[in-house]
Each structure stands twice: as structure tokens, then as C-alpha cells.
C-alpha positions as CSV (number, residue, x, y, z in Angstrom):
1,X,203.9,-217.7,112.9
2,X,200.8,-215.7,113.0
3,X,202.6,-212.8,114.8
4,X,205.3,-212.6,112.4
5,X,202.9,-212.9,109.3
6,X,201.1,-209.8,111.3
7,X,204.3,-207.9,111.6
8,X,205.4,-208.3,108.1
9,X,201.6,-207.3,106.8
10,X,201.9,-204.0,109.0
11,X,205.4,-203.2,107.6
12,X,204.1,-203.8,104.0
13,X,201.2,-201.6,104.8
14,X,203.2,-198.8,106.0
15,X,205.6,-199.1,103.0
16,X,202.6,-198.9,100.7
17,X,201.0,-196.1,101.9
18,X,204.3,-194.0,102.6
19,X,204.8,-191.7,105.2
20,X,202.0,-190.2,107.1
21,X,200.2,-187.0,106.6
22,X,202.3,-184.4,108.3
23,X,200.7,-181.3,107.2
24,X,199.1,-178.9,109.7
25,X,196.9,-176.5,107.8
26,X,197.4,-173.1,108.1
27,X,193.8,-172.4,109.4
28,X,194.5,-174.5,112.6
29,X,195.0,-171.5,114.5
30,X,193.0,-168.3,114.9
31,X,189.3,-167.9,115.3
32,X,189.2,-164.3,113.9
33,X,191.3,-165.3,111.0
34,X,189.1,-168.7,110.2
35,X,185.9,-166.3,110.6
36,X,187.2,-164.6,107.2
37,X,187.9,-168.2,105.9
38,X,191.5,-168.1,106.3
39,X,192.1,-164.7,104.3
40,X,194.1,-163.1,107.1
41,X,197.7,-162.9,106.2
42,X,197.4,-159.0,105.0
43,X,194.8,-158.3,107.9
44,X,196.8,-159.7,110.9
45,X,197.1,-156.8,113.3
46,X,196.8,-158.4,116.9
47,X,198.6,-160.7,118.8
48,X,197.8,-163.6,116.5
49,X,200.0,-162.0,113.8
50,X,202.8,-163.7,115.7
51,X,201.4,-166.9,114.0
52,X,199.9,-165.5,110.9
53,X,202.2,-162.6,109.8
54,X,205.0,-161.5,112.2
55,X,205.4,-158.3,110.2
56,X,201.7,-157.4,110.8
57,X,202.6,-156.3,114.4
58,X,204.2,-153.1,113.2
59,X,201.1,-151.9,111.7
60,X,198.9,-153.3,114.3
61,X,197.9,-152.2,118.0
62,X,199.9,-150.8,120.7
63,X,199.3,-153.7,122.7
64,X,197.3,-157.0,122.3
65,X,196.7,-160.4,123.9
66,X,194.9,-163.3,122.4
67,X,193.8,-166.6,124.1
68,X,192.4,-168.8,121.4
69,X,191.2,-172.3,121.1
70,X,190.1,-173.9,117.7
71,X,189.0,-177.4,116.3
72,X,188.8,-178.5,113.0
73,X,187.8,-181.7,111.1
74,X,187.4,-183.3,108.0
75,X,184.7,-186.1,107.4
76,X,185.2,-188.3,104.6
77,X,182.7,-188.4,101.4
78,X,183.2,-192.0,100.8
79,X,185.0,-194.8,102.5
80,X,188.3,-194.3,100.4
81,X,188.6,-191.0,101.7
82,X,190.5,-189.8,104.8
83,X,189.3,-188.4,107.8
84,X,191.3,-185.7,110.1
85,X,190.7,-184.0,113.4
86,X,192.8,-181.1,114.5
87,X,193.0,-178.6,117.4
88,X,195.0,-175.5,117.9
89,X,195.4,-173.3,121.2
90,X,197.4,-170.1,121.4
91,X,198.4,-167.6,123.6
92,X,200.0,-164.6,122.5
93,X,201.3,-161.2,123.6
94,X,202.2,-158.5,121.3
95,X,203.5,-154.9,120.9
96,X,204.3,-153.3,117.5
97,X,208.1,-154.3,117.7
98,X,208.1,-157.6,119.8
99,X,205.9,-160.6,120.4
100,X,205.6,-163.8,122.4
101,X,203.4,-166.7,121.5
102,X,203.0,-170.4,122.7
103,X,200.7,-172.5,120.7
104,X,200.1,-176.3,120.4
105,X,198.9,-178.0,117.4
106,X,197.3,-181.5,117.2
107,X,196.6,-183.5,114.0
108,X,195.0,-187.0,113.8
109,X,194.1,-188.9,111.0
110,X,192.7,-192.1,109.4
111,X,193.9,-193.1,105.9
112,X,192.8,-196.2,104.1
113,X,195.4,-198.5,103.0
114,X,195.1,-199.9,99.4
115,X,192.4,-202.3,99.0
116,X,194.8,-204.8,97.8
117,X,196.5,-205.1,101.3
118,X,195.1,-206.9,104.2
119,X,195.8,-207.6,107.7
120,X,195.7,-211.4,108.2
121,X,193.3,-212.3,111.0
122,X,193.8,-215.3,113.6
123,X,192.0,-218.5,113.0
124,X,191.7,-218.4,109.1
125,X,189.1,-215.7,109.3
126,X,188.3,-213.4,106.3
127,X,190.9,-210.9,106.0
128,X,189.7,-207.3,106.8
129,X,190.6,-203.8,105.5
130,X,193.0,-201.7,107.2
131,X,193.5,-198.0,107.9
132,X,196.6,-196.2,109.0
133,X,196.3,-193.8,112.1
134,X,198.4,-191.0,112.4
135,X,198.8,-188.4,115.1
136,X,201.3,-185.4,115.2
137,X,201.4,-183.1,118.0
138,X,203.8,-179.9,118.0
139,X,204.4,-177.3,120.6
140,X,205.7,-173.8,119.5
141,X,207.2,-171.2,121.8
142,X,208.7,-168.3,119.9
143,X,209.9,-164.7,120.1
144,X,209.0,-162.2,117.4
145,X,211.1,-159.4,116.4
146,X,209.8,-156.7,113.8
147,X,211.7,-154.4,112.1
148,X,210.2,-151.6,109.8
149,X,212.2,-151.3,106.2
150,X,210.9,-148.0,105.6
151,X,207.4,-146.3,105.6
152,X,204.6,-148.6,105.6
153,X,206.8,-151.9,105.1
154,X,208.0,-154.1,107.9
155,X,209.4,-157.6,108.2
156,X,209.1,-159.7,111.3
157,X,210.7,-163.1,112.4
158,X,209.5,-165.6,114.9
159,X,212.5,-167.8,116.4
160,X,210.9,-170.5,118.1
161,X,211.7,-173.8,119.8
162,X,209.3,-176.5,118.3
163,X,208.7,-179.7,120.6
164,X,207.2,-182.3,118.2
165,X,206.1,-186.0,118.6
166,X,204.4,-188.2,115.9
167,X,203.2,-191.8,116.1
168,X,201.5,-194.2,113.3
169,X,200.0,-197.6,113.4
170,X,197.9,-200.1,111.3
171,X,194.5,-201.1,112.5
172,X,191.3,-202.9,111.0
173,X,188.9,-200.3,109.4
174,X,185.6,-199.4,111.4
175,X,183.9,-196.4,112.8
176,X,186.1,-193.4,111.8
177,X,185.2,-191.3,115.0
178,X,186.4,-194.2,117.2
179,X,189.5,-194.7,114.9
180,X,190.3,-191.2,115.3
181,X,190.3,-191.3,119.2
182,X,192.1,-194.4,118.9
183,X,194.9,-192.2,116.9
184,X,194.6,-189.5,119.7
185,X,195.7,-192.2,122.0
186,X,198.6,-193.4,120.4
187,X,202.0,-193.1,122.5
188,X,204.5,-190.6,121.4
189,X,207.8,-189.4,122.4
190,X,209.0,-186.2,121.4
191,X,212.0,-184.0,120.6
192,X,213.1,-180.3,120.4
193,X,213.8,-178.5,117.3
194,X,214.7,-174.9,116.3
195,X,212.6,-173.3,113.8
196,X,211.7,-169.8,112.4
197,X,208.8,-168.0,110.5
198,X,209.0,-164.8,108.3
199,X,206.6,-162.2,107.5
200,X,206.4,-158.9,105.6
201,X,203.6,-156.6,105.8
202,X,203.2,-153.6,103.4
203,X,200.5,-151.0,104.0
204,X,199.6,-147.8,102.1
205,X,196.2,-146.1,102.0
206,X,193.6,-148.5,101.6
207,X,195.6,-151.5,100.7
208,X,197.7,-154.0,102.6
209,X,199.9,-156.9,101.3
210,X,201.2,-159.6,103.5
211,X,203.5,-162.5,102.7
212,X,204.3,-165.1,105.4
213,X,206.5,-168.1,105.3
214,X,206.4,-170.7,107.9
215,X,208.6,-173.7,109.0
216,X,211.7,-172.2,107.5
217,X,214.0,-175.0,108.8
218,X,211.5,-177.7,107.9
219,X,212.3,-179.4,111.3
220,X,211.7,-183.2,111.2
221,X,210.8,-185.5,114.0
222,X,211.2,-189.4,114.3
223,X,207.9,-191.5,114.3
224,X,207.7,-193.3,117.7
225,X,208.2,-197.1,117.2
226,X,209.8,-196.7,113.7
227,X,212.9,-195.2,112.1
228,X,211.2,-193.0,109.6
229,X,210.9,-189.1,110.2
230,X,208.3,-186.6,109.6
231,X,209.1,-183.4,108.2
232,X,207.1,-180.1,108.9
233,X,207.1,-178.9,105.2
234,X,207.7,-175.3,104.7
235,X,204.6,-173.1,104.2
236,X,204.2,-169.7,102.1
237,X,201.0,-167.8,101.7
238,X,200.4,-164.4,100.1
239,X,197.5,-162.1,101.0
240,X,195.9,-158.8,100.0
241,X,193.5,-156.6,101.9
242,X,191.4,-153.6,100.9
243,X,189.6,-151.0,103.3
244,X,186.3,-150.6,101.2
245,X,184.6,-148.2,103.7
246,X,185.2,-147.0,107.3
247,X,185.3,-150.2,109.5
248,X,185.0,-152.5,106.7
249,X,187.7,-154.5,104.9
250,X,187.8,-157.3,102.3
251,X,190.7,-159.5,101.9
252,X,192.2,-162.7,100.0
253,X,194.9,-165.1,100.6
254,X,196.6,-167.7,98.4
255,X,199.0,-170.7,99.3
256,X,202.1,-170.5,97.4
257,X,203.0,-174.0,98.7
258,X,200.8,-177.2,98.7
259,X,200.0,-178.8,102.0
260,X,200.1,-182.7,102.5
261,X,201.6,-185.4,100.7
262,X,199.0,-187.9,99.6
263,X,196.2,-185.3,99.0
264,X,198.0,-181.8,98.4
265,X,195.9,-178.7,99.0
266,X,196.7,-175.3,97.9
267,X,194.1,-172.8,99.4
268,X,192.3,-169.8,98.0
269,X,190.6,-167.8,100.5
270,X,188.5,-164.6,100.4
271,X,186.5,-162.9,103.4
272,X,185.5,-159.8,104.9
273,X,185.4,-158.1,108.2
274,X,183.4,-155.1,109.5
275,X,182.0,-153.2,112.3
276,X,178.2,-153.2,112.7
277,X,177.9,-151.2,115.9
278,X,180.0,-149.8,118.6
279,X,180.7,-153.4,120.3
280,X,179.9,-155.5,117.3
281,X,182.1,-157.0,114.4
282,X,181.1,-159.6,111.9
283,X,183.1,-161.5,109.5
284,X,182.6,-164.1,106.8
285,X,184.6,-165.9,104.2
286,X,185.1,-169.0,102.2
287,X,187.8,-171.4,101.2
288,X,188.7,-174.0,98.6
289,X,191.5,-175.9,97.3
290,X,193.0,-175.3,93.7
291,X,194.6,-178.7,93.3
292,X,192.5,-181.8,93.5
293,X,189.1,-181.5,94.9
294,X,187.9,-178.2,95.6
295,X,186.6,-179.0,99.0
296,X,184.8,-175.7,99.4
297,X,183.9,-174.5,102.9
298,X,182.0,-171.3,104.3
299,X,182.9,-169.6,107.3
300,X,181.2,-167.0,109.5
301,X,182.1,-165.3,112.7
302,X,181.8,-162.3,114.9
303,X,183.0,-160.2,117.9
304,X,181.4,-158.6,120.9
305,X,183.4,-156.0,123.2
306,X,182.3,-157.3,126.6
307,X,184.5,-154.7,128.2
308,X,186.7,-151.8,127.0
309,X,189.5,-153.4,125.0
310,X,188.1,-156.8,125.7
311,X,186.7,-158.9,122.7
312,X,185.2,-162.3,122.7
313,X,185.4,-164.0,119.3
314,X,183.5,-166.9,118.0
315,X,183.2,-168.6,114.5
316,X,182.3,-171.9,112.7
317,X,183.2,-173.3,109.7
318,X,181.0,-175.9,107.4
319,X,180.7,-177.1,104.0
320,X,180.5,-180.8,102.0
321,X,181.5,-183.8,103.8
322,X,185.4,-183.6,102.2
323,X,185.7,-180.0,103.4
324,X,187.1,-178.8,106.5
325,X,184.5,-177.7,109.4
326,X,184.9,-176.9,112.9
327,X,184.4,-174.1,115.3
328,X,186.8,-171.6,117.5
329,X,186.6,-169.0,120.4
330,X,188.7,-166.5,121.4
331,X,189.4,-163.7,123.9
332,X,191.4,-160.8,122.6
333,X,192.7,-157.4,124.5
334,X,193.6,-155.0,122.0
335,X,194.5,-151.0,122.6
């Protein structure tokens, strides 16, 4: 009897909280981009443009390669807030008209269920509050093709195969770090889907404009252990970058779509990047949401040219407890 009651309670909890949060934030990949607060759509000119703005390859380097690792997280401000942990890994090669990229995005989250719903314990003990664990992992392998439309304007398309797997579970509330680790250990079964991204870059003089649309086909994946599906929502972002002095640029990005179903986030980001010396580059920026809680965060980063054309990037992001935080490190080859 208890087993049946427990299963019924879990089913009711899943129905009450709706689908798991499936959004993977734009900033989950790209150490250089994160150092500018995520204001990178109109800046992207290295191999990470295969992710951030495929059209940026046309105005970038003759050849570039990026090996990138980034970690992000969201700490709750209070018990009713969600917790999130994300990782992004990228390997990309690019030339002005062609690019290749493979990246892995993983997001785990802990979301409190309504306080009116409880998981019946055994032995007649006092009911406990429960939370929902969600895990989403996607592997993207894509080929980027770039075409110049006319002088200073290029459009790029990344055609990719996406392997996605996701799972969810209801468990008693507890230490959030432990629950996030439990979410990471959830067993999943994945499927492959076709998807595409598209980006446009326009540059003239000191100003560049960029537009990126990701997840054009909005692929969906079955949640392991359920009949429900999770859809990767389409994401669109607009950016502008201005060269204010030799070796220095300022940029801003604005999400045209909201990310997340339960706590929608539409980001505004602004940042700067510049060269301090022959081998040293610095960058900084901030990001906040224009919908719901602002969640402001600050970022800082830099690069050092260890060898000719080889740069090491690093960045850190911090902010309020309800804002994204994390770090990233990357190696870039550009010439």
C-alpha cells in the first residue's frame, strides 16, 4: 500500500511542478565570451563563433582553434528558490568560410515542489518537503558553413546532430549540493536529433552588429522513465560591438527570447575587451535579467599569449546568491 501511495504522490508532484527546466543558458559555453559578461554575439571572431555567431567567422581570423571548459552555477537566495549547476566543454576549428565544433552541455537542477505537496514517509512519520531533480545533457556535433552576402555582411549556418538525454526524480529536500550531485547521477537514455543554428554578422568601420538564432528545429527528447518530452527552446540574441580605440572594444547583447519555463530569464549583457600589452588582454562585463528577478552578475577575465598565436584564457563570474557564478579556462590558437 505504501509503495502505491508513494508512486501516486510522486506522479502528483511531477504534474504539479510541470516539465523540468530545459533551458541551457547562452553563456554555458565560452570563456572569452563569459569574461565580457556574455556580450559576444557581435564580437565573435574565433572558432567559438561556431557556437556564438556562425556568421562571425567571415570577419575573423584566417584560422583559429578553441579548446574550452566552463562551469556555471546558481545558488538559491532562499529555500523556495531553485539551484542549478552547469558545465560546457567545446572543441572547435574554423576558417572564414568553414568551421567544425563539438560541444557538450550539461545542466542539473533542484527545484522545490509546492509546500502543499508531500512525500508520504514510511511508518507514519511526519511528511517531508520534496524537491524535483532534473538532468539534461546534450552533445552537439556540427559543421558551420559561411556565405558573404555582400561587402561586410555574412551569414553562417551550423548544421548539427544533437544527442540529448534527460531524466527527472522526486526526492526529499536536503542539502542542495548533495541533491545536485544526486541529479548528476540520474540514469538517462539518449536519442539523436537534427538541429541547426544561424547567425548574421555585419561590420563596417568601428561598428559590428550580430544576430544569432539557436535550436532552430527545437528538438525534443524523451525524459527517461516517463512518457513526457523536453524541448530545447529556440534562442535568439542580438548584439552590437563598437571599437572605441585601437585594440579596445565595448559590446552589448540582448536576448530576444526568454530562457526557462518556470523562472524565465531574458538577459541583457554589456562588456569590454582590450589589449594591455603585446601579450596581455583583459575583459570585463556584467549581465542581468530584464524579466522577473534581475539576478545581476559581474565577470572579469583575461588572456595571455604564451606562444606565438597561442593564448590561454581565464575568467570568473560572481554576483548575488540568486545570480549565476562560475569560472572558465580555454586555450586558443589564432592567426
